[in-house]
C-alpha positions in Angstrom: -14.1 6.1 7.8 -13.3 5.2 11.4 -12.5 7.4 14.5 -9.7 6.3 16.8 -12.1 6.1 19.8 -14.3 3.7 17.8 -11.2 1.5 17.2 -10.3 1.6 20.9 -13.9 0.7 21.9 -13.8 -2.3 19.5 -10.5 -3.4 20.9 -11.9 -3.3 24.4 -14.9 -5.3 23.3 -12.6 -7.9 21.7 -10.4 -7.8 24.9 -7.2 -7.3 22.9 -4.2 -5.1 23.0 -3.7 -2.6 20.2 -0.8 -0.4 19.0 -0.2 2.5 16.7 2.8 4.3 15.1 3.9 7.9 14.6 5.9 9.2 11.7 7.2 12.6 10.6 7.6 14.1 7.1 11.2 13.7 5.8 13.2 16.6 4.4 14.2 15.0 1.1 12.5 13.3 -1.8 14.5 10.1 -1.3 13.7 10.2 2.4 10.0 10.4 1.5 10.2 7.4 -0.8 12.1 5.4 1.9 9.4 6.4 4.4 6.6 5.1 2.2 8.5 1.8 1.8 9.0 1.7 5.6 5.3 2.4 6.4 4.4 -0.4 3.9 6.6 -2.8 5.7 5.6 -1.7 9.2 1.9 -2.1 8.1 2.5 -5.8 8.4 3.1 -5.3 12.2 -0.6 -4.6 12.5 -0.9 -1.0 13.7 -4.5 0.1 14.5 -3.7 3.4 12.9 -0.8 5.8 12.3 -0.3 9.5 12.8 1.7 12.1 10.9 3.3 15.1 12.6 3.1 18.7 11.5 6.4 20.5 11.3 6.9 23.5 13.7 6.4 26.6 11.6 4.3 24.7 9.0 7.2 24.3 6.5 6.1 20.7 5.7 2.4 21.2 5.9 1.9 20.3 2.3 4.0 17.2 2.8 2.0 16.2 5.8 -1.3 16.5 3.8 0.3 14.4 1.0 1.5 11.7 3.5 -2.0 11.5 5.0 -3.6 11.2 1.5 -1.1 8.5 0.5 -1.5 6.5 3.7 -5.2 6.7 3.6 -5.7 6.1 -0.1 -2.8 4.0 -1.3 -1.4 2.2 1.7 -4.8 1.8 3.3 -4.0 2.8 6.9 -6.3 4.8 9.1 -4.3 8.0 9.7 -4.4 10.8 12.3 -3.0 14.2 11.2 -1.3 16.5 13.5 -2.3 20.1 13.1 -0.6 23.0 15.0 -1.2 26.8 15.4 2.4 27.6 14.7 2.7 29.9 11.6 -0.8 28.8 10.7 -3.4 31.5 9.9 -7.0 30.4 9.9 -7.0 30.1 6.1 -4.2 27.5 6.1 -5.9 25.6 8.9 -9.1 25.4 6.8 -7.2 24.2 3.8 -5.5 21.5 5.8 -8.8 20.3 7.3 -10.5 20.3 3.9 -7.7 18.2 2.4 -7.8 15.8 5.4 -11.5 15.3 4.9 -11.1 14.8 1.2 -8.5 12.1 1.9 -10.9 10.3 4.3 -9.0 11.3 7.4 -11.3 11.6 10.4 -8.7 12.0 13.2 -6.8 15.2 14.1 -4.3 15.8 16.9 -4.8 19.5 17.7 -1.7 21.2 19.1 -0.5 24.8 19.8 2.9 23.6 18.5 6.5 24.6 19.3 8.1 27.9 18.4 9.4 28.1 14.8 13.1 27.1 14.4 15.3 29.9 15.7 12.7 31.4 18.0 12.7 30.9 21.8 9.2 32.3 22.4 6.0 31.2 20.8 3.7 33.8 19.3 0.6 33.6 17.3 0.7 34.5 13.6 -1.6 37.2 12.3 -5.0 35.8 11.7 -4.1 32.6 13.5 -4.9 30.9 16.8 -3.3 31.7 20.2 -4.0 28.5 22.1 -4.7 24.9 21.2 -8.2 25.2 22.6 -8.9 27.9 20.0 -8.0 25.4 17.3 -10.3 22.8 18.9 -13.2 25.2 19.0 -12.7 26.2 15.4 -12.7 22.6 14.2 -15.8 21.8 16.2 -17.5 25.0 14.8 -16.6 24.2 11.2 -17.0 20.4 11.2 -19.2 19.6 14.2 -18.3 16.0 15.2 -16.9 14.8 11.8 -13.3 14.8 13.2 -12.0 13.0 16.2 -9.9 15.6 18.0 -7.0 14.3 20.1 -4.8 16.4 22.3 -1.4 16.0 24.0 -0.9 15.1 27.6 2.3 15.5 29.6 2.9 13.0 32.5 6.0 15.0 33.5 3.7 17.8 34.7 2.7 15.8 37.7 6.0 16.9 39.3 5.4 20.6 38.8 4.6 22.7 41.9 1.0 22.1 43.0 -0.4 25.4 41.7 1.2 25.0 38.3 0.1 21.4 38.0 -3.5 22.4 39.0 -3.4 25.0 36.2 -2.2 22.4 33.7 -5.0 20.0 34.7 -7.5 22.9 34.3 -6.4 23.7 30.8 -6.5 20.0 29.9 -10.1 19.7 31.2 -11.1 22.8 29.2 -9.8 21.3 26.0 -11.8 18.1 26.6 -14.9 20.2 27.5 -14.4 22.1 24.2 -14.5 18.9 22.2 -11.3 16.8 22.5 -12.1 13.1 22.8 -8.7 11.5 23.2 -5.3 12.1 24.9 -1.9 11.1 23.5 0.9 11.4 26.1 4.4 12.7 25.6 7.0 9.9 25.9 8.1 8.8 29.4 10.2 6.1 30.9 9.2 6.4 34.6 6.0 4.4 34.8 5.2 5.6 38.3 5.2 9.2 37.0 2.7 8.1 34.4 0.4 6.3 36.8 0.4 9.4 39.2 -0.5 11.6 36.2 -3.3 9.3 35.0 -4.8 9.3 38.6 -4.7 13.1 38.6 -6.4 13.2 35.2 -9.2 11.0 36.3 -9.6 12.9 39.6 -10.0 16.1 37.5 -13.1 14.5 35.9 -11.4 13.8 32.6 -12.8 10.4 31.3 -11.6 10.3 27.6 -9.2 7.5 26.6 -5.5 8.0 27.4 -3.0 6.6 25.0 0.6 6.3 26.4 3.4 7.4 24.1 6.2 4.9 23.9 9.7 5.8 22.5 12.0 2.9 21.7 15.6 3.4 22.8 17.8 3.3 19.7 21.2 4.7 20.8 22.7 6.2 24.0 23.3 9.6 22.5 19.8 9.7 21.0 18.2 8.6 24.2 20.0 11.3 26.3 19.3 14.0 23.7 15.6 13.3 23.4 15.0 13.0 27.1 16.9 16.3 27.7 14.9 18.1 25.0 11.6 16.9 26.4 12.7 17.2 30.0 11.7 13.6 30.6 12.8 11.9 33.8 15.1 8.9 33.4 14.9 6.3 36.1 18.3 5.6 37.6 18.0 1.9 36.8 17.9 2.9 33.1 21.2 4.8 33.5 22.8 2.0 35.4 21.8 -0.6 32.7 22.6 1.5 29.6 25.6 3.8 30.4 28.2 1.0 30.6 27.4 0.2 27.0 26.9 3.7 25.7 29.5 3.2 22.9 27.8 0.0 21.7 24.6 0.9 19.9 23.6 -2.7 19.4 23.9 -3.5 23.1 22.1 -0.2 24.1 19.2 -1.1 21.8 19.0 -4.7 23.1 18.9 -3.6 26.7 16.6 -0.6 25.9 14.1 -2.9 24.2 13.8 -5.0 27.4 13.5 -1.9 29.6 10.8 -0.3 27.5 8.9 -3.6 27.0 8.9 -4.1 30.8 7.3 -0.6 31.1 4.7 -1.5 28.5 3.8 -4.7 30.5 3.3 -2.6 33.6 1.0 -0.2 31.8 -1.1 -3.0 30.2 -1.3 -4.8 33.5 -2.3 -1.7 35.5 -5.9 -1.1 36.9 -6.3 1.9 34.6 -7.7 -0.2 31.7 -5.2 1.1 29.2 -4.9 -1.5 26.4 -3.1 0.5 23.7 0.4 1.7 23.0 1.4 4.6 20.7 5.0 4.2 19.4 7.1 7.3 18.5 9.0 5.5 15.7 11.2 8.4 14.7 10.7 6.9 11.2 12.8 3.9 12.3 11.6 0.3 12.1 13.7 -2.1 14.2 13.2 -0.7 17.7 9.4 -0.7 17.5 9.3 -4.2 15.9 11.6 -5.6 18.6 9.4 -4.2 21.4 6.3 -5.8 19.8 8.2 -9.1 19.5 9.4 -8.8 23.1 5.8 -8.3 24.2 4.6 -11.3 22.0 2.2 -9.0 20.2 1.6 -10.3 16.7 -0.4 -8.7 13.8 -3.9 -9.8 13.2 -4.3 -11.4 9.8 -8.0 -10.2 9.4 -7.1 -6.6 10.1 -4.2 -6.7 7.7 -5.8 -8.3 4.6 -9.6 -7.9 4.4 -9.2 -8.4 0.6 -6.5 -9.9 -1.6 -5.5 -6.3 -2.6 -4.9 -3.2 -0.5 -8.1 -1.3 0.2 -8.1 2.5 -0.1 -9.6 4.5 2.8 -10.5 7.6 0.9 -14.3 8.4 1.1 -15.2 7.4 -2.4 -13.3 4.1 -2.4 -14.0 2.6 1.0 -16.8 0.4 -0.4 -14.7 -0.6 -3.4 -14.6 -4.4 -3.7 -13.6 -5.2 -7.3 -10.4 -4.4 -9.2 -8.8 -5.8 -12.4 -5.8 -8.0 -11.8 -3.6 -6.1 -14.3 -2.5 -3.4 -11.9 -1.5 -5.8 -9.1 2.0 -4.4 -9.1 1.0 -0.8 -10.0 -1.6 0.1 -7.4 -0.7 3.9 -7.3 -1.2 4.1 -11.1 -4.6 2.4 -10.9 -5.8 4.7 -8.1 -4.7 7.7 -10.1 -6.3 6.7 -13.4 -9.6 5.9 -11.7 -9.7 8.6 -9.0 -12.5 10.5 -10.8 -14.8 7.5 -11.1 -18.2 8.2 -9.5 -18.4 4.6 -8.2 -16.2 1.5 -8.2 -16.0 -0.3 -10.5 -17.9 2.6 -12.1 -20.9 0.4 -12.7 -19.4 -0.9 -15.9 -16.7 -3.4 -16.3 -18.0 -4.6 -19.6 -19.0 -1.4 -21.4 -16.3 -0.7 -24.0 -17.7 2.7 -24.8 -17.0 4.1 -21.3 -14.2 6.7 -21.0 -13.7 5.6 -17.4 -10.0 5.1 -17.4 -7.9 8.3 -17.3 -4.9 8.8 -19.6 -1.6 7.5 -18.3 -0.2 11.0 -18.7 -2.3 12.0 -15.7 -0.1 9.7 -13.5 3.1 9.6 -15.5 5.0 6.4 -16.3 8.4 6.1 -14.8 10.5 3.4 -13.3 10.8 3.5 -9.5 14.5 2.8 -9.8 17.1 5.4 -10.9 19.3 4.8 -13.9 22.2 3.7 -11.6 20.0 1.3 -9.7 18.6 -0.1 -12.9 22.0 -0.8 -14.3 23.0 -2.5 -11.1 19.9 -4.7 -11.1 19.6 -5.6 -14.8 23.0 -5.1 -16.2 23.3 -4.5 -19.9 21.5 -7.4 -21.7 22.3 -7.8 -25.4 20.3 -11.0 -26.2 16.8 -12.3 -25.6 18.4 -15.2 -23.7 19.8 -12.7 -21.2 16.4 -11.0 -20.9 14.8 -14.4 -20.2 17.4 -15.1 -17.6 16.5 -11.8 -15.8 12.8 -12.7 -15.7 13.6 -16.2 -14.6 15.9 -15.0 -11.8 13.2 -12.6 -10.6 10.7 -15.5 -10.3 13.3 -17.5 -8.4 13.9 -14.7 -5.9 17.5 -13.9 -6.9 16.6 -10.6 -8.6 14.9 -8.0 -6.4 12.9 -6.2 -9.0 11.8 -5.8 -12.6 10.5 -2.7 -14.4 6.9 -4.0 -13.9 7.4 -5.2 -10.3 9.0 -2.9 -7.7 8.9 -5.5 -5.0 9.8 -9.2 -4.9 7.2 -11.8 -5.8 4.3 -12.4 -3.4 4.4 -15.2 -0.9 1.7 -17.2 -2.7 3.9 -17.3 -5.8 6.4 -19.6 -4.1 4.2 -22.6 -4.9 4.6 -22.0 -8.7 8.2 -20.6 -8.7 9.7 -23.5 -10.6 6.9 -23.3 -13.2 7.4 -19.6 -13.7 11.2 -19.8 -13.9 10.9 -22.5 -16.6 8.4 -20.8 -18.8 10.4 -17.6 -18.7 13.3 -19.5 -20.0 11.1 -20.7 -22.8 10.4 -17.1 -23.8 7.2 -16.2 -21.9 8.3 -13.2 -19.9 5.9 -13.1 -17.0 5.0 -9.8 -15.2 2.0 -11.0 -13.2 0.7 -14.3 -12.0 -1.4 -16.1 -9.4 -1.7 -19.8 -8.6 -4.9 -21.8 -8.6 -6.3 -22.1 -5.1 -9.2 -24.5 -4.2 -10.8 -23.5 -0.9 -7.8 -22.3 1.2 -8.8 -21.2 4.7 -9.2 -17.4 4.9 -6.4 -17.3 7.5 -3.9 -19.2 5.3 -0.5 -17.5 5.5 0.0 -17.4 1.8 -3.4 -17.2 0.2 -5.8 -16.1 2.9 -7.8 -12.9 3.1 -11.2 -11.8 4.4 -13.1 -12.5 7.6 -12.4 -15.5 9.8 -13.7 -19.0 9.1 -14.0 -18.4 5.4 -12.5 -20.1 2.3 -10.8 -18.5 -0.7 -10.5 -19.6 -4.3 -8.4 -18.5 -7.3 -8.1 -19.4 -11.0 -4.6 -19.7 -12.3 -3.5 -16.5 -14.1 -0.5 -15.6 -16.1 0.4 -12.3 -17.8 3.5 -12.1 -19.9 5.3 -10.7 -22.9 6.0 -13.0 -25.9 7.4 -12.6 -29.4 5.0 -13.2 -32.3 6.8 -16.4 -33.1 6.5 -17.7 -29.5 2.8 -16.7 -29.4 2.2 -18.4 -32.7 3.3 -21.7 -31.1 1.3 -21.2 -27.9 -2.2 -20.0 -29.0 -3.1 -23.1 -31.2 -2.3 -25.3 -28.2 -4.1 -23.5 -25.5 -7.1 -22.8 -27.8 -7.8 -26.6 -27.7 -8.5 -26.4 -24.0 -12.1 -25.2 -23.5 -11.2 -24.1 -19.9 -8.6 -21.6 -21.1 -9.3 -18.0 -22.0 -6.8 -15.5 -23.2 -6.2 -11.9 -24.5 -3.1 -11.0 -26.5 -2.4 -7.4 -27.7 0.7 -5.7 -29.1 1.8 -2.1 -28.8 0.0 -1.1 -32.0 -3.4 -2.4 -30.6 -3.8 -5.7 -32.5 -6.0 -7.7 -30.1 -6.5 -11.5 -30.2 -8.8 -13.4 -27.9 -10.8 -16.6 -27.7 -13.2 -15.2 -25.1 -16.8 -15.2 -26.2 -18.2 -13.7 -22.9 -19.1 -10.1 -22.8 -18.7 -9.9 -19.0 -15.7 -9.9 -16.6 -14.1 -13.2 -15.5 -13.7 -13.4 -11.7 -10.3 -14.9 -11.0 -10.5 -14.5 -7.2 -13.4 -15.1 -4.9 -14.2 -15.9 -1.3 -17.0 -17.5 0.7 -17.5 -16.3 4.3 -20.1 -17.0 7.0 -23.1 -14.7 6.8 -21.9 -13.0 3.6 -22.6 -13.1 -0.1 -19.7 -14.5 -2.2 -17.1 -11.8 -2.7 -15.3 -11.6 -6.1 -12.6 -8.9 -5.7 -10.3 -9.6 -8.7 -11.3 -9.8 -12.3 -10.0 -10.1 -15.9 -11.8 -8.2 -18.6 -11.1 -6.7 -22.0 -11.5 -2.9 -21.5 -9.3 -2.9 -18.4 -6.7 -4.9 -20.3 -6.7 -2.4 -23.2 -6.3 0.4 -20.8 -3.4 -1.4 -19.0 -1.5 -2.4 -22.1 -0.2 1.1 -22.9 1.2 1.4 -19.4 2.8 -2.0 -19.6 4.6 -1.3 -22.9 5.7 2.2 -21.8 7.4 0.7 -18.7 9.5 -1.5 -21.1 10.3 1.6 -23.2 11.4 3.4 -20.0 13.7 0.5 -19.2 15.3 0.8 -22.6 16.0 4.5 -21.9 18.3 3.8 -19.0 20.9 2.8 -21.6 22.8 5.0 -24.0 20.8 5.8 -27.2 21.4 3.2 -29.9 23.3 0.9 -27.6 22.7 -2.8 -28.0 20.7 -3.0 -24.8 18.5 -0.1 -25.7 17.8 -1.4 -29.2 17.1 -4.9 -27.9 14.5 -3.9 -25.3 12.9 -1.2 -27.5 12.5 -3.7 -30.4 10.9 -6.2 -28.0 8.4 -3.6 -26.9 7.7 -2.6 -30.5 7.1 -6.2 -31.7 6.1 -8.4 -28.7 2.6 -9.1 -27.5 1.3 -8.6 -24.0 -0.8 -11.7 -23.1 -3.0 -12.8 -20.2 -4.2 -16.4 -19.8 -6.7 -17.7 -17.3 -7.2 -21.4 -16.7 -10.7 -21.7 -15.3 -10.2 -25.1 -13.6 -9.2 -23.8 -10.1 -8.9 -27.4 -8.9 -5.9 -28.2 -11.0 -2.9 -26.1 -10.0 -0.6 -27.3 -12.9 -3.1 -27.2 -15.8 -2.3 -23.7 -16.9 1.4 -24.5 -17.5 1.0 -27.6 -19.7 0.3 -25.6 -22.9 3.4 -23.5 -22.3 5.6 -26.6 -22.0 4.2 -28.1 -25.1 4.6 -24.8 -27.0 8.3 -24.7 -25.9 8.8 -27.8 -28.1 6.3 -26.9 -30.8 6.6 -25.4 -34.2 4.6 -22.5 -35.6 1.8 -23.6 -37.9 2.4 -22.8 -41.5 -0.5 -21.8 -43.7 0.0 -20.8 -47.3 3.7 -20.2 -46.7 3.0 -17.9 -43.7 3.5 -18.6 -40.0 0.1 -17.8 -38.4 -1.9 -18.8 -35.4 -4.0 -21.7 -36.6 -7.5 -22.0 -35.2 -6.7 -19.3 -32.6 -9.7 -17.2 -33.5 -12.1 -19.8 -34.9 -15.4 -18.8 -33.5 -13.7 -16.2 -31.4 -15.2 -12.9 -30.6 -13.8 -9.8 -29.0 -15.3 -9.3 -25.6 -17.1 -6.3 -24.0 -18.3 -4.7 -27.2 -15.0 -4.2 -28.9 -15.9 -3.7 -32.6 -15.0 -6.3 -35.2 -15.7 -6.8 -39.0 -14.9 -9.7 -41.2 -14.0 -8.9 -44.8 -12.1 -11.1 -47.2 -10.8 -13.3 -44.4 -9.6 -10.4 -42.4 -10.8 -9.5 -38.9 -10.6 -5.7 -38.1 -10.1 -5.3 -34.4 -10.6 -1.9 -32.8 -8.3 -0.7 -30.0 -10.9 0.9 -27.7 -8.3 2.6 -25.6 -7.3 5.0 -28.5 -9.8 4.3 -31.2 -7.2 2.7 -33.5 -8.1 -0.1 -35.9 -5.8 -2.7 -37.4 -6.1 -5.7 -39.5 -5.1 -9.2 -38.3 -5.0 -12.2 -40.6 -6.9 -15.2 -39.3 -7.9 -18.5 -40.7 
């Protein structure tokens, strides 16, 4: 849990420029989902932190708290929460602060706030705070120095009459003396006004960091409206450059980007030692991105990807360093189902008696896409060959999503795209994969993660659905390779494996200077059993976007009822193609026939079920227990 001033101090020590983004809570559910997607994308621009506004009147206070929780916990971004006095009795303030702390948020922007919508004058609510300084004092009294408290600064005040400006400076100083440790400024476009104001702030004895607020110019009308509302001075040269193109939004943005970037350069080059920029994004992406590109500021790989998966910044998970690979495309579900763990990975990947994983009902299984979007993406398949084609197209990048993958395939997948597309055509419907990697530098664009000057490694991994007939062809072949381990399970809980180890199998690890070897991603039986219900349910949800008893619905539901979910690890990380050889061979193989029945020959010879999953042998039948639900079924083996 990091305070903003700590981040600023580290940036100064590293002699680097930093930047941050502000967002506001949308008014609709679809707008909220789109904002989450946008924050995810803009995360790749490398912000040091983000902040979330608090709606005047407190109408979106719950949504602000939810955004903070999601950004801290799921997206993994250090988040600053706005908190206002408007329509906020002390009880609601205390609830907001408590929720912020629970989410791991340590940064609060304390404001008096604007009058509620429809009111011209601001007035305190009964039981609430009158001034911003009252809110600051309350936070300090209740939480001591746990929270970083930021306040707002208004450069435009420098042009007020001298007595009024002196009063404003006095109130600003009082807030700092009461415990504020950081100042965010209102947006401005006249850099000379900003410099005069900074000089006055320092002359008043205020030494806390000042963060300039930068507002990209998106359109002419929006620019004029926002500056009028905030009473912000517009330099004449801005008017001269922009007004001739006021009916051409693209041209206004192009020119505006250059003007604002020039202002940013002046700020960063000034003697005031300001090395950070805070962007008022207005929940838009392009303007901020274009300014950063114009300034030649690029994201720092180490800050973006300390581990191969997204770290959570909630208090209980900040030290989490290991996760099962199965939820690679379902992070929110994994966080929800394990949120009550007392430690991560709960001290027990390997104890099958642990009730560690919560039920999927606690999170709820649903497709991210609406029925209409699903139909547009996946059409109405009526044959397994059409299903195979969908999976193959996804691997090739010509299909945007599958029910198990909301986003396109990861960059590292590009090196095995042809293999994946081919094995999907053969009937192995992949939903998760990673290529073998042998000592890639930690700053590698596709595979890198972790601190600088390190090296990362991966075992090849495939997770897929396959029909019993297809599986019967595959398992005898891959079982001949002592470097292959697999788990296969169907919806009813029949588990097949050749893994004789009771511990987890690390499939990703990294070696870094001055550190122990880090093994952040694993495969193990108990997690796989917990994941399988979710994986099959997503397929069932897919079938339900079609009319009941339609050919598409019947096809997909039948596949989920009969197919196996399989994961395969090839433990030779030096051979990137080895994992695929058995699949190609199986594509041309026949099922083994024993006593008139197609079975998996030799697939379970000397095999055991890992991690304490119970088994008994009687009359040639292995009874395998589904630890996720306590069900037992009989599976015929040789």
